[in-house]
C-alpha positions as CSV (number, residue, x, y, z in Angstrom):
1,M,0.0,0.0,0.0
2,R,1.1,3.5,-0.7
3,G,1.6,5.8,2.3
4,G,0.7,9.4,2.7
5,G,3.6,11.7,1.8
6,G,6.7,11.2,4.1
7,G,6.0,8.7,6.8
8,V,2.8,8.0,8.7
9,G,0.1,10.4,7.7
10,G,-3.2,11.2,9.2
11,P,-6.1,8.9,8.4
12,L,-7.4,11.0,5.5
13,L,-4.1,10.7,3.6
14,C,-3.8,7.0,4.2
15,I,-7.5,6.3,3.5
16,G,-7.2,8.0,0.1
17,D,-4.2,5.9,-0.8
18,L,-6.0,2.8,0.5
19,L,-9.1,3.5,-1.5
20,N,-6.9,3.9,-4.6
21,D,-5.2,0.6,-4.0
22,V,-8.5,-1.2,-3.4
23,G,-10.3,0.4,-6.3
24,E,-7.8,-0.7,-8.9
25,E,-8.9,-3.6,-11.2
26,E,-6.0,-5.8,-10.1
27,Q,-5.0,-5.5,-6.5
28,D,-1.3,-5.5,-5.8
29,T,0.3,-7.9,-3.4
30,A,0.6,-5.4,-0.6
31,T,-3.2,-4.7,-0.6
32,A,-3.9,-8.4,-0.5
33,T,-1.4,-8.8,2.3
34,A,-2.9,-6.0,4.3
35,S,-6.4,-7.5,3.8
36,N,-5.2,-10.8,5.2
37,I,-3.4,-9.3,8.2
38,H,-6.4,-7.3,9.4
39,R,-9.1,-9.8,8.5
40,P,-9.4,-13.5,9.3
41,S,-9.8,-15.9,6.4
42,P,-13.3,-15.7,5.0
43,T,-15.6,-18.6,5.8
44,P,-17.8,-20.1,3.1
45,A,-20.7,-18.1,4.7
46,D,-18.7,-14.9,4.3
47,R,-18.2,-15.5,0.5
48,Q,-21.9,-15.9,-0.1
49,I,-23.6,-12.5,0.6
50,H,-27.3,-12.4,0.0
51,P,-28.3,-9.3,-2.0
52,S,-30.8,-8.3,0.7
53,D,-27.9,-8.2,3.2
54,L,-25.8,-5.7,1.3
55,T,-27.5,-2.6,2.8
56,K,-26.9,-3.9,6.3
57,L,-23.4,-4.9,5.5
58,Y,-22.6,-1.4,4.1
59,Q,-24.2,0.3,7.1
60,E,-22.3,-1.8,9.6
61,S,-19.0,-1.4,7.8
62,N,-19.5,2.4,7.5
63,K,-20.4,2.7,11.2
64,C,-17.3,0.6,12.2
65,L,-15.1,2.8,10.0
66,N,-16.5,6.0,11.4
67,D,-16.1,4.7,15.0
68,A,-12.5,3.8,14.2
69,L,-11.7,7.1,12.6
70,N,-13.2,9.0,15.6
71,G,-11.2,6.9,18.1
72,S,-7.5,6.2,18.3
73,S,-7.7,2.7,16.9
74,H,-5.7,1.8,13.9
75,S,-8.4,-0.6,12.8
76,W,-9.7,1.9,10.3
77,A,-7.7,0.3,7.5
78,A,-9.4,-3.1,8.0
79,H,-12.8,-1.4,8.2
80,T,-12.1,0.6,5.0
81,L,-11.3,-2.7,3.3
82,E,-14.6,-4.2,4.5
83,L,-16.5,-1.2,3.3
84,C,-14.8,-1.3,-0.1
85,L,-15.5,-5.0,-0.4
86,A,-19.2,-4.4,0.4
87,L,-19.3,-1.7,-2.3
88,E,-17.5,-4.0,-4.8
89,T,-20.0,-6.7,-4.1
90,A,-22.9,-4.3,-4.6
91,N,-21.3,-3.2,-7.9
92,K,-21.0,-6.8,-9.1
93,L,-24.6,-7.4,-8.2
94,I,-25.8,-4.4,-10.1
95,Q,-23.7,-5.4,-13.2
96,S,-25.1,-8.9,-13.0
97,S,-28.6,-7.6,-12.6
98,S,-28.3,-5.3,-15.5
99,A,-27.1,-8.2,-17.7
100,H,-30.1,-10.2,-16.6
101,V,-32.5,-7.4,-17.2
102,I,-31.3,-7.0,-20.8
103,E,-31.7,-10.8,-21.4
104,V,-35.2,-10.8,-19.9
105,S,-36.2,-7.7,-22.0
106,K,-35.2,-9.5,-25.1
107,K,-37.2,-12.6,-24.2
108,I,-40.2,-10.4,-23.4
109,R,-40.0,-8.7,-26.8
110,E,-39.9,-12.2,-28.4
111,L,-43.0,-13.2,-26.4
112,E,-44.8,-10.0,-27.4
113,T,-44.0,-10.8,-31.1
114,I,-45.4,-14.4,-30.7
115,T,-48.5,-13.1,-28.8
116,N,-49.1,-10.5,-31.5
117,K,-48.9,-13.2,-34.2
118,G,-51.2,-15.4,-32.2
119,N,-53.7,-12.5,-31.9
120,L,-53.6,-12.0,-35.7
121,V,-54.3,-15.6,-36.3
122,I,-57.3,-15.5,-33.9
123,K,-58.7,-12.5,-35.6
124,E,-58.3,-14.1,-39.0
125,A,-60.0,-17.3,-37.8
126,E,-62.8,-15.2,-36.3
127,F,-63.2,-13.3,-39.6
128,I,-63.3,-16.6,-41.6
129,H,-65.8,-18.1,-39.1
130,T,-68.0,-15.0,-39.2
131,S,-67.9,-14.8,-43.0
132,T,-68.7,-18.5,-43.5
133,N,-71.7,-18.3,-41.1
134,H,-73.2,-15.4,-43.0
135,D,-73.1,-17.1,-46.4
């Protein structure tokens, strides 16, 4: 992780650097190491986050981060990583949902086309039926 200019900086300098490190597409080794130092290995339950839990996870991570920043604890780095992970998970969920919405929209349009064709066939059959009954 990059440090704030010249030694140990205040939380704001280090948080900015930390967010830049975490926000990169490919995390460097130092970020992964810092994450492992401050956090225990994730359990299988930790890896599977239910979408309805994301708001609560974000709120808890944000509260812990604010509490750490207001106190003298150095745990803010770990809490920042937790918050970033919650935001990354939410971002992945949104991207996945967007892809599914596009797919479902295409299928709905196909169904509308089929339904419209079916309606035309029904109208034609009704017309034929009505015209043959009048003759």
